[in-house]
All heavy atoms as TSV, in Angstrom:
chain	resi	resn	atom	element	x	y	z
A	1	MET	N	N	109.961	95.510	110.116
A	1	MET	CA	C	109.211	94.567	110.868
A	1	MET	C	C	109.770	93.196	110.558
A	1	MET	O	O	109.998	92.882	109.405
A	1	MET	CB	C	107.750	94.684	110.429
A	1	MET	CG	C	106.719	94.170	111.352
A	1	MET	SD	S	106.548	92.418	111.665
A	1	MET	CE	C	106.620	91.608	110.150
A	2	LYS	N	N	109.998	92.404	111.607
A	2	LYS	CA	C	110.561	91.074	111.408
A	2	LYS	C	C	109.814	90.078	112.283
A	2	LYS	O	O	109.565	90.336	113.452
A	2	LYS	CB	C	112.044	91.083	111.762
A	2	LYS	CG	C	112.770	89.829	111.401
A	2	LYS	CD	C	114.268	90.010	111.594
A	2	LYS	CE	C	115.032	88.850	111.053
A	2	LYS	NZ	N	116.469	89.049	111.150
A	3	SER	N	N	109.456	88.947	111.717
A	3	SER	CA	C	108.767	87.890	112.450
A	3	SER	C	C	109.791	86.913	113.022
A	3	SER	O	O	110.604	86.358	112.282
A	3	SER	CB	C	107.812	87.146	111.519
A	3	SER	OG	O	107.092	86.179	112.230
A	4	LEU	N	N	109.769	86.739	114.341
A	4	LEU	CA	C	110.718	85.856	115.024
A	4	LEU	C	C	110.000	84.972	116.031
A	4	LEU	O	O	108.984	85.352	116.602
A	4	LEU	CB	C	111.756	86.686	115.793
A	4	LEU	CG	C	112.692	87.566	114.980
A	4	LEU	CD1	C	113.452	88.501	115.900
A	4	LEU	CD2	C	113.645	86.709	114.191
A	5	SER	N	N	110.545	83.812	116.291
A	5	SER	CA	C	110.052	82.927	117.331
A	5	SER	C	C	110.467	83.509	118.679
A	5	SER	O	O	111.510	84.146	118.777
A	5	SER	CB	C	110.668	81.544	117.131
A	5	SER	OG	O	110.185	80.647	118.075
A	6	PRO	N	N	109.730	83.371	119.752
A	6	PRO	CA	C	108.563	82.528	119.930
A	6	PRO	C	C	107.228	83.241	119.682
A	6	PRO	O	O	106.184	82.644	119.834
A	6	PRO	CB	C	108.662	82.119	121.395
A	6	PRO	CG	C	109.223	83.336	122.055
A	6	PRO	CD	C	110.190	83.906	121.038
A	7	ASN	N	N	107.259	84.518	119.301
A	7	ASN	CA	C	106.024	85.276	119.081
A	7	ASN	C	C	106.003	85.871	117.675
A	7	ASN	O	O	106.154	87.077	117.502
A	7	ASN	CB	C	105.902	86.407	120.120
A	7	ASN	CG	C	105.854	85.876	121.518
A	7	ASN	OD1	O	105.073	85.001	121.834
A	7	ASN	ND2	N	106.720	86.399	122.375
A	8	PRO	N	N	105.791	85.037	116.664
A	8	PRO	CA	C	105.826	85.548	115.293
A	8	PRO	C	C	104.648	86.480	115.008
A	8	PRO	O	O	103.590	86.366	115.629
A	8	PRO	CB	C	105.738	84.280	114.446
A	8	PRO	CG	C	105.065	83.288	115.322
A	8	PRO	CD	C	105.497	83.614	116.726
A	9	ASN	N	N	104.866	87.406	114.085
A	9	ASN	CA	C	103.811	88.308	113.637
A	9	ASN	C	C	103.041	87.648	112.511
A	9	ASN	O	O	103.630	86.988	111.661
A	9	ASN	CB	C	104.415	89.619	113.119
A	9	ASN	CG	C	105.131	90.356	114.212
A	9	ASN	OD1	O	104.540	90.733	115.192
A	9	ASN	ND2	N	106.419	90.553	114.044
A	10	GLU	N	N	101.743	87.832	112.482
A	10	GLU	CA	C	100.942	87.310	111.382
A	10	GLU	C	C	100.302	88.426	110.579
A	10	GLU	O	O	100.211	88.347	109.372
A	10	GLU	CB	C	99.871	86.361	111.913
A	10	GLU	CG	C	100.457	85.083	112.479
A	10	GLU	CD	C	99.402	84.150	113.028
A	10	GLU	OE1	O	98.212	84.482	112.955
A	10	GLU	OE2	O	99.775	83.084	113.527
A	11	THR	N	N	99.838	89.480	111.249
A	11	THR	CA	C	99.156	90.582	110.586
A	11	THR	C	C	99.959	91.857	110.759
A	11	THR	O	O	100.338	92.204	111.874
A	11	THR	CB	C	97.741	90.772	111.177
A	11	THR	OG1	O	97.013	89.562	111.020
A	11	THR	CG2	C	97.014	91.907	110.497
A	12	VAL	N	N	100.210	92.560	109.635
A	12	VAL	CA	C	100.976	93.802	109.666
A	12	VAL	C	C	100.282	94.809	108.748
A	12	VAL	O	O	100.002	94.494	107.590
A	12	VAL	CB	C	102.422	93.585	109.186
A	12	VAL	CG1	C	103.173	94.898	109.140
A	12	VAL	CG2	C	103.139	92.581	110.073
A	13	ASP	N	N	100.006	96.002	109.261
A	13	ASP	CA	C	99.453	97.095	108.470
A	13	ASP	C	C	100.445	98.252	108.524
A	13	ASP	O	O	100.733	98.759	109.606
A	13	ASP	CB	C	98.116	97.571	109.026
A	13	ASP	CG	C	97.033	96.513	108.958
A	13	ASP	OD1	O	97.107	95.645	108.074
A	13	ASP	OD2	O	96.111	96.561	109.784
A	14	ILE	N	N	100.962	98.673	107.361
A	14	ILE	CA	C	101.849	99.834	107.267
A	14	ILE	C	C	101.197	100.772	106.253
A	14	ILE	O	O	101.305	100.555	105.045
A	14	ILE	CB	C	103.268	99.427	106.829
A	14	ILE	CG1	C	103.857	98.383	107.772
A	14	ILE	CG2	C	104.171	100.660	106.754
A	14	ILE	CD1	C	105.179	97.793	107.333
A	15	MET	N	N	100.474	101.774	106.765
A	15	MET	CA	C	99.672	102.629	105.890
A	15	MET	C	C	99.747	104.083	106.336
A	15	MET	O	O	99.663	104.383	107.525
A	15	MET	CB	C	98.202	102.202	105.941
A	15	MET	CG	C	97.966	100.752	105.614
A	15	MET	SD	S	96.256	100.228	105.849
A	15	MET	CE	C	96.047	100.446	107.607
A	16	GLY	N	N	99.899	104.974	105.366
A	16	GLY	CA	C	99.799	106.400	105.614
A	16	GLY	C	C	100.900	107.007	106.455
A	16	GLY	O	O	100.680	107.997	107.139
A	17	ASN	N	N	102.086	106.446	106.404
A	17	ASN	CA	C	103.210	106.963	107.183
A	17	ASN	C	C	104.078	107.897	106.357
A	17	ASN	O	O	104.165	107.775	105.139
A	17	ASN	CB	C	104.078	105.801	107.682
A	17	ASN	CG	C	103.309	104.897	108.608
A	17	ASN	OD1	O	103.025	105.261	109.729
A	17	ASN	ND2	N	102.949	103.720	108.117
A	18	ASP	N	N	104.752	108.824	107.024
A	18	ASP	CA	C	105.739	109.705	106.411
A	18	ASP	C	C	107.101	109.214	106.900
A	18	ASP	O	O	107.434	109.374	108.073
A	18	ASP	CB	C	105.484	111.147	106.836
A	18	ASP	CG	C	106.353	112.141	106.104
A	18	ASP	OD1	O	107.109	111.739	105.204
A	18	ASP	OD2	O	106.266	113.331	106.440
A	19	ILE	N	N	107.889	108.593	106.007
A	19	ILE	CA	C	109.114	107.902	106.397
A	19	ILE	C	C	110.312	108.533	105.701
A	19	ILE	O	O	110.333	108.654	104.473
A	19	ILE	CB	C	109.033	106.407	106.021
A	19	ILE	CG1	C	107.812	105.760	106.687
A	19	ILE	CG2	C	110.323	105.687	106.392
A	19	ILE	CD1	C	107.415	104.447	106.066
A	20	THR	N	N	111.314	108.936	106.478
A	20	THR	CA	C	112.568	109.436	105.931
A	20	THR	C	C	113.694	108.582	106.488
A	20	THR	O	O	113.873	108.503	107.705
A	20	THR	CB	C	112.797	110.912	106.321
A	20	THR	OG1	O	111.696	111.692	105.847
A	20	THR	CG2	C	114.089	111.441	105.736
A	21	ARG	N	N	114.410	107.930	105.599
A	21	ARG	CA	C	115.510	107.082	106.038
A	21	ARG	C	C	116.675	107.955	106.473
A	21	ARG	O	O	116.995	108.965	105.860
A	21	ARG	CB	C	115.936	106.147	104.917
A	21	ARG	CG	C	116.890	105.071	105.403
A	21	ARG	CD	C	117.199	104.105	104.331
A	21	ARG	NE	N	118.061	104.739	103.352
A	21	ARG	CZ	C	118.675	104.077	102.395
A	21	ARG	NH1	N	118.504	102.788	102.260
A	21	ARG	NH2	N	119.439	104.718	101.540
A	22	VAL	N	N	117.361	107.542	107.534
A	22	VAL	CA	C	118.521	108.258	108.055
A	22	VAL	C	C	119.670	108.148	107.060
A	22	VAL	O	O	119.946	107.070	106.529
A	22	VAL	CB	C	118.937	107.655	109.423
A	22	VAL	CG1	C	120.208	108.284	109.939
A	22	VAL	CG2	C	117.816	107.789	110.429
A	23	ASP	N	N	120.340	109.275	106.792
A	23	ASP	CA	C	121.490	109.281	105.888
A	23	ASP	C	C	122.518	108.244	106.331
A	23	ASP	O	O	122.815	108.108	107.517
A	23	ASP	CB	C	122.158	110.658	105.864
A	23	ASP	CG	C	121.352	111.690	105.102
A	23	ASP	OD1	O	120.468	111.290	104.320
A	23	ASP	OD2	O	121.594	112.885	105.300
A	24	GLY	N	N	123.029	107.504	105.377
A	24	GLY	CA	C	124.054	106.506	105.659
A	24	GLY	C	C	123.506	105.133	106.012
A	24	GLY	O	O	124.257	104.171	106.097
A	25	SER	N	N	122.212	105.022	106.223
A	25	SER	CA	C	121.614	103.729	106.559
A	25	SER	C	C	121.621	102.817	105.338
A	25	SER	O	O	121.409	103.260	104.216
A	25	SER	CB	C	120.180	103.913	107.048
A	25	SER	OG	O	119.579	102.652	107.257
A	26	THR	N	N	121.856	101.531	105.566
A	26	THR	CA	C	121.812	100.553	104.483
A	26	THR	C	C	120.523	99.751	104.491
A	26	THR	O	O	120.324	98.892	103.643
A	26	THR	CB	C	123.008	99.593	104.584
A	26	THR	OG1	O	122.963	98.922	105.855
A	26	THR	CG2	C	124.327	100.338	104.435
A	27	ARG	N	N	119.652	100.025	105.440
A	27	ARG	CA	C	118.377	99.310	105.540
A	27	ARG	C	C	117.332	99.949	104.631
A	27	ARG	O	O	117.414	101.125	104.312
A	27	ARG	CB	C	117.864	99.345	106.975
A	27	ARG	CG	C	118.741	98.583	107.924
A	27	ARG	CD	C	118.181	98.669	109.325
A	27	ARG	NE	N	118.997	97.895	110.222
A	27	ARG	CZ	C	118.511	97.072	111.136
A	27	ARG	NH1	N	117.217	96.955	111.284
A	27	ARG	NH2	N	119.319	96.398	111.909
A	28	PRO	N	N	116.327	99.164	104.238
A	28	PRO	CA	C	115.239	99.758	103.465
A	28	PRO	C	C	114.420	100.708	104.341
A	28	PRO	O	O	114.445	100.598	105.576
A	28	PRO	CB	C	114.405	98.550	103.040
A	28	PRO	CG	C	114.709	97.507	104.062
A	28	PRO	CD	C	116.124	97.745	104.500
A	29	ALA	N	N	113.708	101.616	103.719
A	29	ALA	CA	C	112.831	102.517	104.479
A	29	ALA	C	C	111.677	101.733	105.095
A	29	ALA	O	O	111.269	101.989	106.220
A	29	ALA	CB	C	112.307	103.625	103.581
A	30	VAL	N	N	111.154	100.762	104.348
A	30	VAL	CA	C	110.084	99.885	104.841
A	30	VAL	C	C	110.476	98.456	104.500
A	30	VAL	O	O	110.801	98.149	103.354
A	30	VAL	CB	C	108.723	100.208	104.178
A	30	VAL	CG1	C	107.658	99.209	104.600
A	30	VAL	CG2	C	108.284	101.625	104.507
A	31	GLY	N	N	110.440	97.579	105.481
A	31	GLY	CA	C	110.768	96.181	105.241
A	31	GLY	C	C	109.902	95.254	106.064
A	31	GLY	O	O	109.599	95.536	107.215
A	32	VAL	N	N	109.478	94.160	105.450
A	32	VAL	CA	C	108.742	93.111	106.151
A	32	VAL	C	C	109.489	91.819	105.860
A	32	VAL	O	O	109.648	91.427	104.706
A	32	VAL	CB	C	107.273	93.015	105.687
A	32	VAL	CG1	C	106.544	91.921	106.459
A	32	VAL	CG2	C	106.553	94.349	105.851
A	33	ASN	N	N	109.947	91.162	106.923
A	33	ASN	CA	C	110.810	89.999	106.777
A	33	ASN	C	C	110.302	88.851	107.630
A	33	ASN	O	O	110.182	88.982	108.842
A	33	ASN	CB	C	112.240	90.371	107.197
A	33	ASN	CG	C	113.206	89.237	107.034
A	33	ASN	OD1	O	112.932	88.256	106.350
A	33	ASN	ND2	N	114.359	89.366	107.660
A	34	ALA	N	N	109.996	87.745	107.001
A	34	ALA	CA	C	109.660	86.514	107.710
A	34	ALA	C	C	110.913	85.643	107.683
A	34	ALA	O	O	111.436	85.352	106.609
A	34	ALA	CB	C	108.495	85.798	107.047
A	35	THR	N	N	111.398	85.258	108.848
A	35	THR	CA	C	112.694	84.595	108.920
A	35	THR	C	C	112.746	83.240	108.221
A	35	THR	O	O	113.790	82.846	107.737
A	35	THR	CB	C	113.132	84.419	110.386
A	35	THR	OG1	O	112.118	83.699	111.087
A	35	THR	CG2	C	113.361	85.767	111.035
A	36	ASN	N	N	111.625	82.530	108.164
A	36	ASN	CA	C	111.592	81.255	107.451
A	36	ASN	C	C	110.141	80.828	107.202
A	36	ASN	O	O	109.210	81.473	107.682
A	36	ASN	CB	C	112.361	80.163	108.208
A	36	ASN	CG	C	111.803	79.900	109.588
A	36	ASN	OD1	O	110.612	79.673	109.753
A	36	ASN	ND2	N	112.652	79.937	110.595
A	37	ALA	N	N	109.961	79.759	106.474
A	37	ALA	CA	C	108.609	79.305	106.107
A	37	ALA	C	C	107.779	78.891	107.317
A	37	ALA	O	O	106.555	78.911	107.262
A	37	ALA	CB	C	108.700	78.155	105.111
A	38	GLN	N	N	108.416	78.529	108.421
A	38	GLN	CA	C	107.677	78.140	109.621
A	38	GLN	C	C	107.161	79.358	110.388
A	38	GLN	O	O	106.325	79.222	111.278
A	38	GLN	CB	C	108.542	77.276	110.543
A	38	GLN	CG	C	108.799	75.870	110.014
A	38	GLN	CD	C	109.771	75.849	108.847
A	38	GLN	OE1	O	110.773	76.553	108.846
A	38	GLN	NE2	N	109.456	75.056	107.845
A	39	LEU	N	N	107.667	80.550	110.086
A	39	LEU	CA	C	107.241	81.785	110.745
A	39	LEU	C	C	106.820	82.825	109.701
A	39	LEU	O	O	107.356	83.920	109.637
A	39	LEU	CB	C	108.378	82.356	111.598
A	39	LEU	CG	C	108.878	81.478	112.729
A	39	LEU	CD1	C	110.121	82.090	113.346
A	39	LEU	CD2	C	107.797	81.305	113.780
A	40	PRO	N	N	105.820	82.492	108.862
A	40	PRO	CA	C	105.425	83.439	107.821
A	40	PRO	C	C	104.673	84.632	108.398
A	40	PRO	O	O	104.126	84.567	109.497
A	40	PRO	CB	C	104.498	82.604	106.936
A	40	PRO	CG	C	103.883	81.630	107.882
A	40	PRO	CD	C	104.984	81.294	108.859
A	41	VAL	N	N	104.690	85.713	107.652
A	41	VAL	CA	C	103.829	86.852	107.950
A	41	VAL	C	C	102.743	86.769	106.883
A	41	VAL	O	O	102.995	87.004	105.705
A	41	VAL	CB	C	104.602	88.184	107.876
A	41	VAL	CG1	C	103.698	89.332	108.274
A	41	VAL	CG2	C	105.815	88.148	108.789
A	42	SER	N	N	101.543	86.372	107.292
A	42	SER	CA	C	100.544	85.919	106.332
A	42	SER	C	C	99.445	86.921	106.003
A	42	SER	O	O	98.586	86.625	105.184
A	42	SER	CB	C	99.911	84.629	106.848
A	42	SER	OG	O	99.368	84.841	108.131
A	43	ASP	N	N	99.444	88.098	106.601
A	43	ASP	CA	C	98.360	89.055	106.370
A	43	ASP	C	C	98.937	90.474	106.409
A	43	ASP	O	O	98.869	91.141	107.428
A	43	ASP	CB	C	97.284	88.855	107.431
A	43	ASP	CG	C	96.057	89.697	107.216
A	43	ASP	OD1	O	95.860	90.203	106.094
A	43	ASP	OD2	O	95.284	89.865	108.164
A	44	VAL	N	N	99.517	90.915	105.276
A	44	VAL	CA	C	100.263	92.175	105.247
A	44	VAL	C	C	99.638	93.143	104.250
A	44	VAL	O	O	99.219	92.744	103.167
A	44	VAL	CB	C	101.739	91.920	104.850
A	44	VAL	CG1	C	102.520	93.208	104.763
A	44	VAL	CG2	C	102.388	90.951	105.832
A	45	VAL	N	N	99.596	94.410	104.641
A	45	VAL	CA	C	99.191	95.469	103.720
A	45	VAL	C	C	100.158	96.641	103.899
A	45	VAL	O	O	100.476	97.029	105.020
A	45	VAL	CB	C	97.721	95.896	103.929
A	45	VAL	CG1	C	97.471	96.502	105.276
A	45	VAL	CG2	C	97.273	96.835	102.836
A	46	VAL	N	N	100.698	97.141	102.762
A	46	VAL	CA	C	101.610	98.285	102.762
A	46	VAL	C	C	101.170	99.204	101.626
A	46	VAL	O	O	101.252	98.821	100.453
A	46	VAL	CB	C	103.079	97.863	102.530
A	46	VAL	CG1	C	104.000	99.078	102.540
A	46	VAL	CG2	C	103.530	96.834	103.562
A	47	TYR	N	N	100.654	100.402	101.970
A	47	TYR	CA	C	100.268	101.361	100.935
A	47	TYR	C	C	100.120	102.762	101.510
A	47	TYR	O	O	100.073	102.943	102.723
A	47	TYR	CB	C	98.982	100.935	100.221
A	47	TYR	CG	C	97.721	101.023	101.035
A	47	TYR	CD1	C	96.920	102.172	100.991
A	47	TYR	CD2	C	97.297	99.973	101.828
A	47	TYR	CE1	C	95.753	102.253	101.736
A	47	TYR	CE2	C	96.144	100.043	102.569
A	47	TYR	CZ	C	95.363	101.188	102.517
A	47	TYR	OH	O	94.205	101.272	103.254
A	48	ALA	N	N	100.091	103.754	100.605
A	48	ALA	CA	C	99.852	105.167	100.939
A	48	ALA	C	C	100.904	105.751	101.871
A	48	ALA	O	O	100.616	106.650	102.653
A	48	ALA	CB	C	98.451	105.359	101.513
A	49	ASN	N	N	102.126	105.253	101.803
A	49	ASN	CA	C	103.226	105.801	102.596
A	49	ASN	C	C	104.030	106.773	101.739
A	49	ASN	O	O	104.199	106.557	100.547
A	49	ASN	CB	C	104.140	104.678	103.088
A	49	ASN	CG	C	103.409	103.716	103.991
A	49	ASN	OD1	O	103.078	104.047	105.109
A	49	ASN	ND2	N	103.129	102.518	103.478
A	50	THR	N	N	104.539	107.832	102.355
A	50	THR	CA	C	105.463	108.755	101.703
A	50	THR	C	C	106.855	108.386	102.191
A	50	THR	O	O	107.118	108.417	103.392
A	50	THR	CB	C	105.136	110.216	102.094
A	50	THR	OG1	O	103.796	110.502	101.707
A	50	THR	CG2	C	106.096	111.176	101.424
A	51	VAL	N	N	107.725	108.003	101.256
A	51	VAL	CA	C	109.052	107.502	101.612
A	51	VAL	C	C	110.120	108.363	100.942
A	51	VAL	O	O	110.070	108.605	99.746
A	51	VAL	CB	C	109.204	106.024	101.184
A	51	VAL	CG1	C	110.594	105.517	101.476
A	51	VAL	CG2	C	108.165	105.164	101.887
A	52	ARG	N	N	111.095	108.800	101.757
A	52	ARG	CA	C	112.223	109.584	101.243
A	52	ARG	C	C	113.531	108.874	101.603
A	52	ARG	O	O	113.726	108.481	102.739
A	52	ARG	CB	C	112.232	110.980	101.871
A	52	ARG	CG	C	111.141	111.894	101.389
A	52	ARG	CD	C	111.232	113.237	102.129
A	52	ARG	NE	N	109.949	113.856	102.344
A	52	ARG	CZ	C	108.973	113.426	103.151
A	52	ARG	NH1	N	109.120	112.343	103.834
A	52	ARG	NH2	N	107.840	114.082	103.272
A	53	GLY	N	N	114.398	108.733	100.614
A	53	GLY	CA	C	115.736	108.223	100.877
A	53	GLY	C	C	115.856	106.735	101.052
A	53	GLY	O	O	116.834	106.251	101.593
A	54	GLY	N	N	114.895	105.973	100.604
A	54	GLY	CA	C	114.998	104.527	100.743
A	54	GLY	C	C	113.890	103.830	99.999
A	54	GLY	O	O	112.967	104.466	99.495
A	55	GLY	N	N	113.964	102.535	99.966
A	55	GLY	CA	C	112.976	101.751	99.232
A	55	GLY	C	C	112.236	100.791	100.128
A	55	GLY	O	O	112.169	100.958	101.344
A	56	PHE	N	N	111.700	99.762	99.491
A	56	PHE	CA	C	110.896	98.753	100.166
A	56	PHE	C	C	111.563	97.397	100.007
A	56	PHE	O	O	112.188	97.122	98.983
A	56	PHE	CB	C	109.494	98.702	99.548
A	56	PHE	CG	C	108.730	99.989	99.696
A	56	PHE	CD1	C	108.922	101.031	98.809
A	56	PHE	CD2	C	107.838	100.156	100.726
A	56	PHE	CE1	C	108.227	102.227	98.940
A	56	PHE	CE2	C	107.136	101.338	100.879
A	56	PHE	CZ	C	107.337	102.374	99.985
A	57	SER	N	N	111.421	96.538	101.009
A	57	SER	CA	C	111.998	95.199	100.962
A	57	SER	C	C	111.025	94.215	101.600
A	57	SER	O	O	110.559	94.437	102.727
A	57	SER	CB	C	113.327	95.168	101.711
A	57	SER	OG	O	113.829	93.856	101.782
A	58	TYR	N	N	110.722	93.138	100.871
A	58	TYR	CA	C	109.809	92.113	101.376
A	58	TYR	C	C	110.445	90.745	101.156
A	58	TYR	O	O	110.911	90.450	100.053
A	58	TYR	CB	C	108.467	92.176	100.648
A	58	TYR	CG	C	107.857	93.562	100.627
A	58	TYR	CD1	C	107.713	94.264	99.439
A	58	TYR	CD2	C	107.431	94.168	101.802
A	58	TYR	CE1	C	107.146	95.534	99.415
A	58	TYR	CE2	C	106.863	95.437	101.788
A	58	TYR	CZ	C	106.725	96.111	100.589
A	58	TYR	OH	O	106.169	97.362	100.567
A	59	SER	N	N	110.455	89.906	102.173
A	59	SER	CA	C	111.031	88.569	102.007
A	59	SER	C	C	110.015	87.620	101.374
A	59	SER	O	O	108.830	87.931	101.259
A	59	SER	CB	C	111.525	88.019	103.350
A	59	SER	OG	O	110.448	87.680	104.184
A	60	SER	N	N	110.496	86.451	101.007
A	60	SER	CA	C	109.658	85.496	100.270
A	60	SER	C	C	108.559	84.849	101.110
A	60	SER	O	O	107.611	84.317	100.549
A	60	SER	CB	C	110.533	84.407	99.650
A	60	SER	OG	O	111.213	83.700	100.663
A	61	ASN	N	N	108.644	84.892	102.418
A	61	ASN	CA	C	107.634	84.253	103.268
A	61	ASN	C	C	106.588	85.245	103.769
A	61	ASN	O	O	106.046	85.092	104.861
A	61	ASN	CB	C	108.304	83.551	104.451
A	61	ASN	CG	C	109.187	82.421	103.995
A	61	ASN	OD1	O	108.765	81.565	103.244
A	61	ASN	ND2	N	110.436	82.440	104.411
A	62	VAL	N	N	106.294	86.261	102.957
A	62	VAL	CA	C	105.316	87.285	103.289
A	62	VAL	C	C	104.180	87.211	102.274
A	62	VAL	O	O	104.418	87.154	101.069
A	62	VAL	CB	C	105.962	88.685	103.260
A	62	VAL	CG1	C	104.930	89.767	103.495
A	62	VAL	CG2	C	107.076	88.776	104.295
A	63	THR	N	N	102.934	87.192	102.763
A	63	THR	CA	C	101.750	87.156	101.906
A	63	THR	C	C	100.951	88.434	102.112
A	63	THR	O	O	100.666	88.810	103.259
A	63	THR	CB	C	100.870	85.933	102.239
A	63	THR	OG1	O	101.661	84.756	102.134
A	63	THR	CG2	C	99.691	85.837	101.295
A	64	PHE	N	N	100.583	89.086	101.009
A	64	PHE	CA	C	99.921	90.378	101.068
A	64	PHE	C	C	98.422	90.279	100.827
A	64	PHE	O	O	97.970	89.459	100.035
A	64	PHE	CB	C	100.530	91.317	100.016
A	64	PHE	CG	C	101.979	91.620	100.292
A	64	PHE	CD1	C	102.980	90.851	99.741
A	64	PHE	CD2	C	102.324	92.659	101.133
A	64	PHE	CE1	C	104.312	91.122	100.006
A	64	PHE	CE2	C	103.651	92.939	101.409
A	64	PHE	CZ	C	104.642	92.168	100.844
A	65	ARG	N	N	97.660	91.162	101.500
A	65	ARG	CA	C	96.214	91.276	101.268
A	65	ARG	C	C	95.924	91.954	99.941
A	65	ARG	O	O	94.895	91.724	99.344
A	65	ARG	CB	C	95.563	92.128	102.366
A	65	ARG	CG	C	95.012	91.320	103.494
A	65	ARG	CD	C	94.332	92.229	104.492
A	65	ARG	NE	N	95.331	92.523	105.521
A	65	ARG	CZ	C	95.353	93.584	106.264
A	65	ARG	NH1	N	94.441	94.520	106.151
A	65	ARG	NH2	N	96.305	93.753	107.161
A	66	ARG	N	N	96.813	92.843	99.529
A	66	ARG	CA	C	96.706	93.549	98.260
A	66	ARG	C	C	98.116	93.821	97.768
A	66	ARG	O	O	99.075	93.687	98.519
A	66	ARG	CB	C	95.911	94.845	98.417
A	66	ARG	CG	C	96.565	95.828	99.365
A	66	ARG	CD	C	95.767	97.094	99.579
A	66	ARG	NE	N	96.100	98.104	98.566
A	66	ARG	CZ	C	95.580	99.313	98.558
A	66	ARG	NH1	N	94.692	99.658	99.451
A	66	ARG	NH2	N	95.915	100.166	97.635
A	67	GLU	N	N	98.261	94.195	96.512
A	67	GLU	CA	C	99.587	94.463	95.942
A	67	GLU	C	C	100.314	95.486	96.824
A	67	GLU	O	O	99.771	96.553	97.108
A	67	GLU	CB	C	99.447	94.992	94.513
A	67	GLU	CG	C	100.760	95.200	93.813
A	67	GLU	CD	C	101.549	93.919	93.586
A	67	GLU	OE1	O	100.937	92.839	93.476
A	67	GLU	OE2	O	102.790	94.005	93.527
A	68	PRO	N	N	101.539	95.199	97.261
A	68	PRO	CA	C	102.230	96.113	98.179
A	68	PRO	C	C	102.832	97.314	97.454
A	68	PRO	O	O	103.143	97.263	96.267
A	68	PRO	CB	C	103.331	95.239	98.770
A	68	PRO	CG	C	103.637	94.255	97.700
A	68	PRO	CD	C	102.308	93.980	97.044
A	69	GLN	N	N	103.017	98.359	98.199
A	69	GLN	CA	C	103.703	99.543	97.709
A	69	GLN	C	C	105.160	99.176	97.453
A	69	GLN	O	O	105.775	98.450	98.219
A	69	GLN	CB	C	103.598	100.653	98.758
A	69	GLN	CG	C	104.170	101.965	98.343
A	69	GLN	CD	C	103.941	103.033	99.400
A	69	GLN	OE1	O	103.357	102.787	100.455
A	69	GLN	NE2	N	104.408	104.239	99.119
A	70	ARG	N	N	105.693	99.701	96.374
A	70	ARG	CA	C	107.099	99.410	96.022
A	70	ARG	C	C	107.828	100.691	95.698
A	70	ARG	O	O	107.287	101.630	95.248
A	70	ARG	CB	C	107.181	98.457	94.861
A	70	ARG	CG	C	106.534	97.124	95.225
A	70	ARG	CD	C	106.949	96.042	94.258
A	70	ARG	NE	N	106.232	94.828	94.516
A	70	ARG	CZ	C	106.631	93.864	95.329
A	70	ARG	NH1	N	107.750	93.979	95.981
A	70	ARG	NH2	N	105.923	92.783	95.505
């Protein structure tokens, strides 16, 4: 998930998903990225996901409702 102008995301819920990263991918299995401080993602929750073959990535302009899954 990425927040971009002109329609930035503010609220993101990623919960209870079964995620398998494609072999050879260099991207994280779950990622939340705010492109800059002017387009923050200010209401995020990530938990209870089953992830295979990848990790989690969160940029510095993301604020969580609760401690995120890592």
